[in-house]
Phi, psi and omega in degrees: 000128182270183180302322185287321173299311180305318181293316176305304178307315174301316177298325181292321180290321177295322180288326178293319177298313180301323180291315182296320183294319179295316179298325177291315180293328182289320177297315176305313178296308188305316180298315177301322181294316178300317180294320181297316185294316178295336178275000184092003175288137180278161180296326180299309183302313187284330177302311178303322183289325187270333191089358176273166176292154173297319184297324182293312177305316184294325180288318180292314195230078178289168183294140183295151176294135175261145184290135188268000000 
């Protein structure tokens, strides 16, 4: 294996670690958005906190169902 092979292999491992870290952070954020909606926070408020659009936040964390 030459130097280029080694660098390619290292970059692939680095990407895999970054993807795993992203997935964990994404899952944490999505769970917190759902928790925020359950606590009565609106999608516009949480959009300002996250930098995402209101529509994206509302899609991820729709309004909680109310007991009838």
